[in-house]
C-alpha positions in Angstrom: -10.3 -13.5 5.6 -13.2 -13.4 8.0 -15.5 -10.4 8.1 -15.8 -8.8 11.5 -19.4 -8.3 12.8 -19.6 -4.6 13.7 -23.4 -4.5 14.3 -23.0 -4.7 18.1 -20.1 -2.2 18.3 -20.4 1.5 19.1 -19.2 2.8 15.7 -22.6 4.2 14.8 -22.9 8.0 15.2 -19.6 8.2 17.0 -17.2 11.1 17.0 -15.8 10.2 13.6 -19.3 10.2 12.0 -20.1 13.7 13.4 -16.6 15.2 12.7 -17.9 17.4 9.8 -21.5 17.9 10.9 -23.5 19.9 9.9 -21.5 20.6 6.7 -21.1 17.1 5.5 -24.1 14.9 6.6 -22.3 11.7 5.9 -20.5 9.5 8.3 -17.6 7.1 7.8 -18.5 3.5 7.2 -16.2 0.8 8.6 -15.6 -2.8 7.4 -13.3 -5.0 9.4 -11.5 -8.1 8.1 -9.5 -10.5 10.3 -6.7 -12.8 9.1 -4.6 -14.8 11.6 -4.9 -12.2 14.3 -4.4 -9.2 11.9 -7.3 -6.8 11.5 -7.7 -4.8 8.3 -10.0 -1.8 8.7 -11.5 -0.3 5.6 -12.9 3.2 6.1 -15.1 5.1 3.6 -17.8 7.7 3.4 -21.2 6.2 4.0 -23.6 6.0 1.1 -20.9 7.0 -1.4 -22.5 5.6 -4.5 -21.2 8.2 -6.9 -17.7 6.8 -7.2 -17.5 3.8 -9.6 -13.9 3.2 -8.6 -12.1 4.1 -5.4 -8.4 4.5 -4.8 -7.4 2.8 -1.6 -4.8 4.3 0.7 -3.0 3.2 3.8 -4.2 5.6 6.5 -3.0 4.1 9.7 -1.3 1.1 11.4 -2.6 0.6 14.9 -2.2 -2.0 17.6 -4.6 -2.5 20.5 -3.3 -1.6 24.0 -5.2 -4.5 25.5 -4.5 -8.0 24.0 -7.8 -9.3 25.3 -9.9 -6.8 23.3 -12.2 -8.3 20.6 -11.9 -7.4 16.9 -14.9 -5.0 16.9 -13.5 -3.0 19.8 -10.2 -2.7 18.0 -11.9 -1.3 15.0 -13.7 1.3 17.2 -10.4 2.2 18.8 -9.0 2.9 15.4 -11.9 5.1 14.5 -11.3 7.1 17.7 -7.6 7.5 16.9 -8.2 8.6 13.3 -10.7 11.2 14.6 -8.0 12.8 16.8 -5.8 13.4 13.7 -8.1 14.6 11.0 -8.6 18.3 10.1 -12.0 19.2 11.7 -11.9 22.9 10.8 -14.9 24.5 9.1 -12.7 25.5 6.2 -11.7 21.9 5.5 -15.4 20.9 5.9 -16.4 23.3 3.2 -13.7 22.0 0.9 -15.1 18.5 1.3 -18.6 19.8 0.5 -17.3 21.3 -2.7 -15.4 18.1 -3.6 -18.6 16.1 -3.0 -20.7 18.5 -5.1 -18.2 18.2 -8.0 -18.3 14.4 -7.6 -14.5 14.3 -6.9 -12.9 11.6 -4.9 -12.1 12.5 -1.3 -8.7 11.2 -0.5 -7.0 10.8 2.9 -4.9 13.9 2.1 -8.2 15.9 2.2 -8.9 14.7 5.7 -5.6 14.9 7.4 -2.3 16.7 6.9 -0.2 13.6 7.7 2.3 12.7 5.0 3.0 9.4 6.7 0.6 6.7 7.9 -0.6 7.2 11.4 1.4 4.8 13.5 0.1 3.7 16.9 2.1 0.8 18.3 1.4 -1.0 21.6 4.1 -1.2 24.3 2.8 -4.5 25.6 4.6 -7.7 24.9 2.9 -10.9 23.7 2.9 -13.7 26.2 3.4 -17.4 25.3 -0.3 -18.1 25.7 -1.2 -15.3 23.2 1.4 -16.6 20.8 -0.1 -20.1 21.0 -3.5 -18.7 20.2 -2.1 -16.9 17.2 -0.6 -20.2 15.9 -4.0 -21.9 16.3 -5.7 -19.3 14.2 -3.0 -19.5 11.5 -4.3 -21.0 8.2 -2.5 -22.0 5.0 -3.1 -18.5 3.7 -2.5 -15.5 6.0 -1.4 -11.9 5.8 2.3 -12.0 6.6 3.9 -8.6 5.6 2.9 -5.0 5.0 5.4 -3.0 2.9 5.1 0.7 3.6 6.8 3.0 1.0 7.6 6.4 2.4 9.6 9.6 1.6 12.7 9.7 3.8 12.2 13.5 4.3 8.6 13.2 5.5 8.2 13.6 9.3 5.4 13.5 11.9 4.3 16.5 13.9 7.0 15.8 16.5 9.7 15.8 13.9 10.4 12.1 14.0 10.4 9.9 10.8 8.8 6.6 10.2 12.0 4.7 10.8 12.5 6.5 14.1 9.0 5.6 15.2 9.6 2.0 14.4 13.1 1.9 16.0 11.8 3.5 19.2 9.0 1.0 19.5 9.1 -2.4 21.3 8.5 -4.4 18.0 10.7 -7.4 17.5 13.1 -7.4 14.5 13.2 -10.8 12.9 15.5 -9.5 10.1 17.3 -6.3 9.4 14.8 -3.7 8.3 11.8 -5.7 9.4 9.6 -5.0 12.4 7.2 -7.7 13.7 4.1 -7.0 15.8 3.9 -9.5 18.6 5.2 -13.0 18.4 4.6 -14.3 14.9 2.3 -11.4 14.0 2.2 -9.0 11.1 5.6 -7.9 9.8 6.0 -4.2 8.9 8.6 -3.5 6.1 9.4 0.2 5.6 10.5 0.9 2.0 12.3 4.3 1.6 12.0 6.1 -1.7 14.9 7.1 -3.8 16.0 10.7 -4.0 15.0 10.9 -7.7 11.5 9.4 -7.2 8.7 11.8 -8.0 5.9 9.4 -6.8 5.6 6.8 -4.2 4.7 3.2 -5.1 1.6 1.6 -3.5 1.7 -0.2 -0.1 2.0 -4.0 -0.6 0.0 -6.6 1.3 1.9 -9.9 1.1 0.0 -13.0 1.9 1.7 -16.3 2.9 0.5 -19.4 0.9 1.6 -23.0 0.5 2.1 -23.0 -3.3 2.0 -20.2 -5.9 0.9 -22.6 -8.6 -2.0 -23.8 -6.5 -3.0 -20.3 -5.6 -2.8 -19.2 -9.3 -5.0 -22.1 -10.4 -7.5 -21.2 -7.6 -7.7 -17.6 -8.8 -8.3 -18.8 -12.3 -11.1 -21.2 -11.2 -12.7 -18.4 -9.1 -12.7 -16.0 -12.1 -14.3 -18.6 -14.4 -17.4 -18.7 -12.3 -17.9 -14.9 -12.1 -18.6 -12.2 -14.7 -17.0 -8.9 -15.4 -13.8 -9.7 -13.6 -10.4 -8.9 -15.2 -7.3 -9.9 -13.2 -3.7 -10.3 -14.4 -1.2 -12.3 -12.5 2.6 -11.7 -12.8 5.6 -13.0 -11.0 8.3 -11.0 -9.3 11.8 -12.0 -8.4 11.5 -15.6 -9.6 14.6 -17.5 -10.7 15.9 -21.1 -10.7 16.2 -21.1 -6.9 13.7 -18.6 -5.6 10.0 -19.0 -6.7 9.5 -15.3 -6.1 6.2 -13.7 -5.5 2.9 -13.4 -7.4 1.5 -9.9 -8.0 -2.2 -9.5 -8.6 -3.3 -6.7 -11.0 -7.0 -5.7 -10.6 -8.4 -2.5 -12.1 -11.1 -2.5 -9.4 -8.4 -2.3 -6.6 -6.3 0.8 -7.1 -3.8 2.2 -4.6 -2.7 -1.2 -3.0 -0.6 -4.1 -4.1 -1.7 -7.6 -3.4 1.0 -10.3 -3.4 1.3 -14.0 -2.6 4.5 -15.6 -1.4 5.3 -19.2 -0.7 8.7 -18.7 0.9 8.7 -19.5 4.7 11.8 -17.5 5.6 11.7 -13.7 5.9 14.2 -11.7 3.8 15.7 -8.3 4.3 15.5 -7.6 0.6 12.3 -6.6 -1.1 11.3 -7.2 -4.7 10.0 -4.0 -6.2 7.4 -4.0 -8.9 7.0 -1.8 -12.0 5.6 1.2 -10.1 8.8 1.4 -8.0 11.1 1.2 -11.1 9.2 3.9 -12.9 8.8 6.3 -9.9 11.6 8.5 -11.1 10.6 8.6 -14.7 8.3 11.0 -16.6 5.3 9.2 -18.2 5.5 11.3 -21.4 9.0 10.1 -22.1 8.2 6.4 -21.9 7.1 4.2 -24.7 3.8 2.4 -24.1 5.6 -0.9 -24.4 8.3 0.0 -21.9 7.3 -2.9 -19.5 6.9 -5.4 -22.4 9.4 -8.2 -22.1 11.4 -8.9 -25.2 9.3 -6.4 -27.3 6.7 -9.0 -28.1 5.0 -10.2 -25.0 4.4 -8.7 -21.6 6.0 -11.6 -19.7 6.2 -15.3 -20.1 4.9 -15.7 -16.5 1.9 -13.4 -16.9 -1.6 -15.0 -16.9 -4.6 -12.9 -18.0 -7.8 -13.9 -16.3 -11.0 -12.7 -18.1 -14.4 -14.3 -17.4 -15.6 -13.4 -20.9 -12.6 -15.0 -22.7 -10.2 -17.9 -22.1 -9.1 -18.2 -18.5 -5.5 -18.8 -19.5 -5.0 -16.3 -22.2 -1.7 -15.4 -23.8 0.4 -12.5 -22.8 -0.5 -9.0 -23.7 0.5 -7.9 -27.2 2.4 -4.8 -28.0 0.7 -1.5 -28.9 1.6 1.3 -31.3 3.2 4.3 -29.7 1.9 7.6 -31.0 5.2 9.3 -30.2 7.2 7.3 -32.6 9.0 9.7 -35.0 7.7 12.8 -33.1 10.5 13.3 -30.7 12.8 16.4 -30.8 15.3 18.1 -28.6 12.4 19.9 -26.7 10.4 16.7 -25.8 12.0 16.4 -22.3 11.5 20.1 -21.6 7.8 19.9 -22.4 7.4 16.8 -20.3 8.9 18.6 -17.3 6.8 21.7 -17.8 3.7 19.6 -17.5 4.6 18.9 -13.8 5.9 22.3 -12.6 5.1 21.9 -8.9 8.1 19.7 -8.2 10.3 22.6 -9.2 8.9 24.6 -6.3 9.2 21.9 -3.7 10.6 23.5 -0.6 12.3 20.3 0.6 13.9 19.9 -2.8 15.4 23.4 -2.6 16.8 22.9 0.9 18.1 19.4 0.2 21.8 19.1 1.0 24.1 16.2 0.1 25.8 14.7 3.2 29.5 14.8 3.1 31.3 11.6 4.2 35.0 11.6 5.0 37.0 9.0 3.1 40.4 7.7 3.7 43.1 9.1 1.3 43.9 6.8 -1.6 47.6 6.3 -1.0 49.5 3.8 -3.1 51.0 0.8 -1.2 54.7 1.1 -0.5 
């Protein structure tokens, strides 16, 4: 990815920086990254040196209305759009001051009441010349897909859902359930949650690469030359025919999934990771080795990258579970009491099961 130069842009002391003045005398710092025509905009509080680790969140997906705009101007348009949707009330500003004084992490939920990512899609179509320019900027490794998990009951202020927003847009549909921005641009993949899910998995950034083996070795070589880097690589959906995808686990990057995929053809199916499989389970009821394959090793495909140890270390060993032998008939009740808010969920109380008419089961005569 190439970093976008924002020094000449107008994002200094703009409306977003002064949104909470004079309560919070800190602006919002922007960092722009560009990959094959796709711009990733990272937004954070300026001079935030108190947080050692930051949880990343997907705040918005926007598209410029003018195809000729440069990258820096697109970042500024995104800042202006985010400013129009954040809570600028004095009460919310005072809450942010208290969170800052207590050295608590300020999440997007503290800034806006949106349950879904802000979605601003252009109605313009991409011409053949623009598509050719995109193909010229395409490298061997590019950002191909963005998987957006969402609650199917969450809606925007106008009552529409994420699927309705995407369906009403002019985005092309290369496959069922996929929406592509422009001709050969970023693919948006909405991933609805299950009814029993208590948490949402992280959004996934899927990068296209030529070979997973080559990319894996490149990451190992890059980690050997740096210190204090701990990254684990694991494969998803691999079999004798499909090479699957490679998932990167990094403790310094929380809130987002980073994946690599060498398949050239898009697929309507999506390989879910461990977080999706455990979204409907209570943590207190799970063994610490629940994701260990075969009870001995984490996975035969896992590779642990640690600069202070061997670069190709063996799989993670099992750990002792403190709950062994301590279970009783009340263990599930105590685990549910620790999360009582979901019992008072208004949407859960009003949830109705749709009734579908079925043909009568009449024996053949």
